N, C-alpha and C positions, 0 to 999 in steps of 0.2 A: 504493500500500500504506500503510495507516494505522499509527500507532504501536503499537497493540495487536497487529496482525498481525505487525509486525517483531519485537516482544517474544516472541510465541509461536514464531516461526521460530527466533529465537536460542536460546530455551529448548529447543526440540526438537533443535537442533544440539548444544547442550551436553549434553543427555541421551544423544544418540547417541555423543558423544565419551567419555562415562563408560563406555559399553560398549566402544567401539572401541579406545581407547588401551590400557587394561590387557590386553584380549584379544589385540591385535596383539603386545604385549610378550611375553605368554605363548606365543603361536604361535612367535615368534622364538626364545625360550629353549628350547622343547621340541620344535619341529617343523622348523625351518629348518636344513638341513645347511650347515655352513661348513667351509672348509679349515683344518686344524690339524695341524701336524707331518706333512705329507705324506698325510693321510687326511681323509675327510669325516666330520664328527661334529656334534652339536648343542651349542649354547652351554652348556646345563646340564651336559653331560658334560665340557666343557672346564673349567668351574668346579670340578666334582668332581675332575677329574684334577689340577688345580692344588692343591687341598687335600690330595689323596692324595699327590702328589709332594713337597710341602713339609713335610708332617707324618707321613710314612710310618713313621718310627721311633716316633712317639708314639701313633699311632692304635690299634695292637693293645693297648697298656697301658690307654689311655683306654676302649677297648671292653670289656675285661675288668672295669674299674672299674664301668662302666655295668651290665654283667651282674650284678655283685655287688650293686649298689644295687637292681636289679630283683628279685633273689632275696630279699634281706633285707627289702625293702618288702613283697613277697608273703607271706613267712613271718610278718612282724609283723601284716599285715592278716588273715591266716587264723587266727592264734593269739590276738591281743590285741584285735582289732576297735577300734583307736584312733579317737576321734571325728574327729581332723584328717584321717584318710583316709576314713572312712565317710561323713562329711558333705560331702566335696568330690567333686562329680561327676567331675572330671578324675582325681584321685588314686584314687578308687574304681575307675574304669574301668581305670586303669593297674595297680593292685596286687591288686584283688579278682577274680582270674581263676579259671577252673575247674581241676580236678585235673590234667588233661593238661598245661596250661600251667605249673602249679606244678612238675610233674616235669621238664618240658622246660627251664624256667629253671634249676632246680637242676643238672641234668645238663650243660647248656650252660656254666654258670659254672664247674663243676668241670673240664670238658674245656678250657675257655679258660685257666684258671689252670695246669693241667697242661702245656698247650702253651706258654704264655708263659714259664714257668720250667723247662720240660723235666723235669717230675716224672713218675715212674712209667715204665711200659714204652714203648719207643721207637715201637711201632706206634700209640700214641695221638697222639704229637706230631711224627711224622716229616713230611718235606716233602710226602709224598703223601697225608697224612691231616689231622691237626689243623692243622699249619702251613699247608697249602694253604688252609684256611678262614680262619685267624686273620691270616695275612700277605698273602694274595692276594685273597680274596673279601670279608672283613669290612671292610677299608679302602675298597673300592669302594662297598659298601653304606652305610657310615658317611658317606662324602662325598656320595653320591647322595641319601641321606635328608635331609641338611642342606639342600640346595638344592631338592629336590622338596617338602619340607615347607613351606619358606618361599615358593616361587614357584608351586606348584600352584594356589593360589587365583586366580591370574591367568587360568588356563584354566577353572577350575570355577565361580567366583563372580561373574563379570561378564557372563554371558549368552551366551558362545560356544557352550556345549552346547545351550542353548535354540534358537539359530539353526540349528545343525547338525541338531538333532533334527527341526525342522520341515522342513528341506530333504531329509533323507536317510531319513526313516521309511519312505517308499514303496519304498525299496530294501532297507533293513536288515530290515524286518518280514517280507516274504515270503521273502527269500533266507536270512537267518540267524535269523529269529524273535527279533529284538532291536530295542530302540528306536534311533532314528537317532543319538542322542547317543553311543552306544557306538562309533561310528566314530572319535571322538577318541581313545579308549583304544587302539585298534589302531594308529593313526598314531603316537601318542606312543611306543608300544612299538617299532614298526618302525624309526622314525628314531632313537629314543633307547636304550631298554633295556626288557626284559621286566619288570624290577622296577618301573619307572615306571608301566607299564600296570597292574600289580597294585595299587600304591598308589592310583592314580587310581580304579580300579574299587572298591576297598575304601571309599574316601571317599564315592563316589557311592552305594554300597550303604547305608552307615551313614546318609547324609543322606536316604534314602528314594526315590531315583530309579530303582533297579533292584529287581526282585523277587529272591527267593533263586535261582530258576532262571536268570534273566538274569545275575545277578552270577556264578554258578558257570560259566555258559557263557563269559562274557567273560573271566573270570580264567584259565580253562584252555584257551581257544581263540583269544583275541585278544591275549593278552599274549605276542606273538610275539618271536622272537629278533631283535635289532637287526642292521642292515646291517653295522655294525662287527664284531660277533662272527662273522657269516657270513664276512666277509673273513678273519678270524683262522683259522677252521676250514679254508677252502679253501687258504690259504697253508700251513698245517701239513701238509696232505695233498699239497703240491707240485703243485697243479692250478690255480695262479693264472691261467694262460692260458685257463682254461675258465670264468671267473667269470660271463660273460653267460649261458651255457647252464645253469650251476649255479644262478644266482639265478632264472632263468625256471622251472626245475624245482621249486625251493622254493615259489615263488608259486603255481604250478598245484596242486601236492600240498597246500599249506596251505589254498587256497581250497576244494578238494574236502572236506578234513577239516572245515573250518569250516561247510560246508553240511550234512554228514552228522551230525557229533557232537551238535548240539542236538536232533536228531530221534531219538536212541537213548539207552537207559539207559547210565550213571546220570544224565546231565544232563537228559534228558527227564522223569525222575521227580521232579526237584526241584520243590517247590511254588511256585506263583506268589503267594506271600505276601511281606510286607515285613519288614525288620529290626525295625521298630516295629510292633507288632501292629495298631494302629488307624490306620495311615497311609492317607491317601487317595491312590489311584493317580494318576500323572501323566497328564493328558488329552492325547492326541496328535492329536486331530482338528483340522482346519483349519476355523475358522468361515466361514460364507458371507460373501462380499464381500472375502475376503483371499486373496492368493496365498501359497504356502508361505513365500516370502521375506519378504513384508510381515508375516505373522503371527509368523515367527521373529524378525524384527527388533523387533517390538513387545514380545514376551516378553523378549528380550535386554535391551532398554532398561529394562524394569520391574525385572528382576533386578539390573542394574547400579545403579539408583537405590536399591534396598533394601540394597545392600552398600557404601555410600559411607563407612562408618566404618572408616578405615584402622587406627586403634588396635586395634579389635576383631579385624580381619583379621590384624594382626601377632601379636596374642596367640594367636589360634587357630593360626597358622602355627608359632609357637614350641612350642606344646603338641603339635602334630602331630609335629614333629621329635623332641621328648623321648619321645613315645609310641612312635615307630618305633625310636629308639635303645634304649630300655629294654625294649620289648615284643617286638621282632623279633630283635635281635642274638643273645640267648642261645638262642632257639629254632632259628635257622638254624645256630648253632654246634653245638647238640646233634644235630639231625637230619642235617646235612651230614657231621659228623665220624663219626657212627655208620655212615652209609651208605658213606663212603669206607673206613673200617676193614674193613667186610664185603667191599668190592670188592678191597681190597689183600691181605687176610690169609686169605681163604677162597675156595674154588672155587664159591661160591653163584651168582655171575653166569655163570660158565662152564656150570654145570648148567642154569641158567635159559635159557641161549642154545641148548641142544641142540635144542629143538623147531624152531628156525629153520633148522637145517641142511637138512632135506628141503624146506622152503619155498624157501630160497635156491637149492637144487639144481634144483627144479622151475622156478624163474624164470630158470635158466641164468646164475646169478651165479658167476663164477670164484672159486676159493678160498673156497667156501661155509663150510667148517668154521672157517676163521680169521675170517671175517666174522660168524659167528653170535653170538659173545660181544658184539660191538659193538652188536647190536640191543637188548640189555637193559641193558648196563653204563651207558648214558647216563642211566638213572634215578637213579644215584648222583651223577654230576657231568657237566656238559655237555662237558668237555674229554676225558673218558675214551675215548669212541669214536674220536676223532681220534688220541689218544695211542697206543691199541692198534692202530688200523687203519692208521697211517702206515707201518708196516713191510710191509704187504701189497704184493705186486709188481704186481698187476693195476690199471691206471688205472681201468678200468671199476668194479671193486669199491670202490676208494677213493672214487670219485665217488659211488657209491650210499651208502656209509657217511657221507660228508660231508653229503649231502642229508637222509638219514634223521635224523641226529643233530640237525639244526637244526629239522626239522618235528615232532619228538617233544614239544618244549616243556617237559615236566615234568621238571625236574632238582632232586633233593632238596637239593643244596648251594646252590641259589639260588631259582628261582621256586617249586619245590615246597615248600621250607621256609618261604618267604615266604607262600605260600597258606595253609599250616597255621597260621602265626603271625597271620594276619589274621582279621578277623571274617567272612570269606566262608564260606558253608555247604559247605565241602569237607572230607571226611575222608581219612585216609591210604589207606583202601580205595578211595575214589573215584579218588585220584591213580594208584594202581597200575592200575586198570581203564582209566582214560582214557589213560594212557601206552601200554598194550598195544594198545588200540583205535586210537590214532593211528598206532602203528607198523604195524599190520596194514592200515590204510586207505591210508597214504601209500607204503608199501614197493612194492606192485605198480605204482603210478603212476610212481614214481621209476625203477624198473627198466625199465618200458616206454619212458620217455623216454630213458633211458640207452642202450637197444638202438637207438633211432633215431639217437642222436648218435655212438656208437662204431662 
């Protein structure tokens, strides 16, 4: 082997390492479960829990401060059009938002302040409404956003998605009508948290890798509930001894929903156009002379080489964190608190659950009347079905409620609010319809498996 060949080989190895090292670190941080305090979780979640645990008393106050900054910045941008905002792509994207987000930021900031200082009626800031958001959910989101924003580039920008896209397109396209790279979104959600999946999908959509239809499908179908939360639900239902059967049921029902949902409205009606109007679609064809792995590796190395400026990546990461803190927190606070107030102070969800009584009776689910409300109350918050259903005597019914609550996916206090706060082409009406469709699709499957088990 001559000197030139050795040099080329070394250069190729160094190029591959530029892809391999950051991508493996990203996989470890977001996808490899590790033992922590008696449970299995991912390293990013451990870092987030460390921040949440050490700064739990300060995070609610800091979050309300960020909500205030977001609201004031938005009002100034809308009224005064100052040049320092309008001439900065980052600040303009942050503060020059549409009317719905202006309203949501104002409402979220007001509700956050009322909850922080316990101002106004108790039903706004009680432990089951505003306080549940500000002191339980917001600190989790605050901490997850910090590390997701800083470390997601390791998964997104060094070629891992290009490799997965080449390897998995032949599976993802025919089965789920999605590009192969979307498999990473699902795995990150499954092992980490649904919010991580939404953030990852939103970033990919803004960067032009997903069409509006693909982004909407991934955000509402593949941002699945984490293993950790599934364990919390089954434990709360006092059915820990059935975790294997429980998780098997969730996976089967979730896969069926993931196959059906992209093929029916509203998701099937979303246009296959991109966030940027003149964007050129990503070519998924494998050129002649390449295996899927060879082509995926070639693309991955090229992407890694083009993203070697760590300073730029760090700057983008910090901007992403600020964008999520200021853009998402007030919207989640607004939507989540309003949904919980409705759930806690009105019989709306009880009324909405009435149509499920004959369905549950037909499916031979014991205590159908008691279970019916849990079929819809999960739209407000992911924990409400477990909280309401935990008092039901029948193990069969508690098992069904636990499974349905996890497969519904759309919770306004978390993923639902996050979807509306993101750039993804999802409306509130879409979320309501998708929630109901997922419930109607997964419920019979779950009950059928439950009849086999019990």
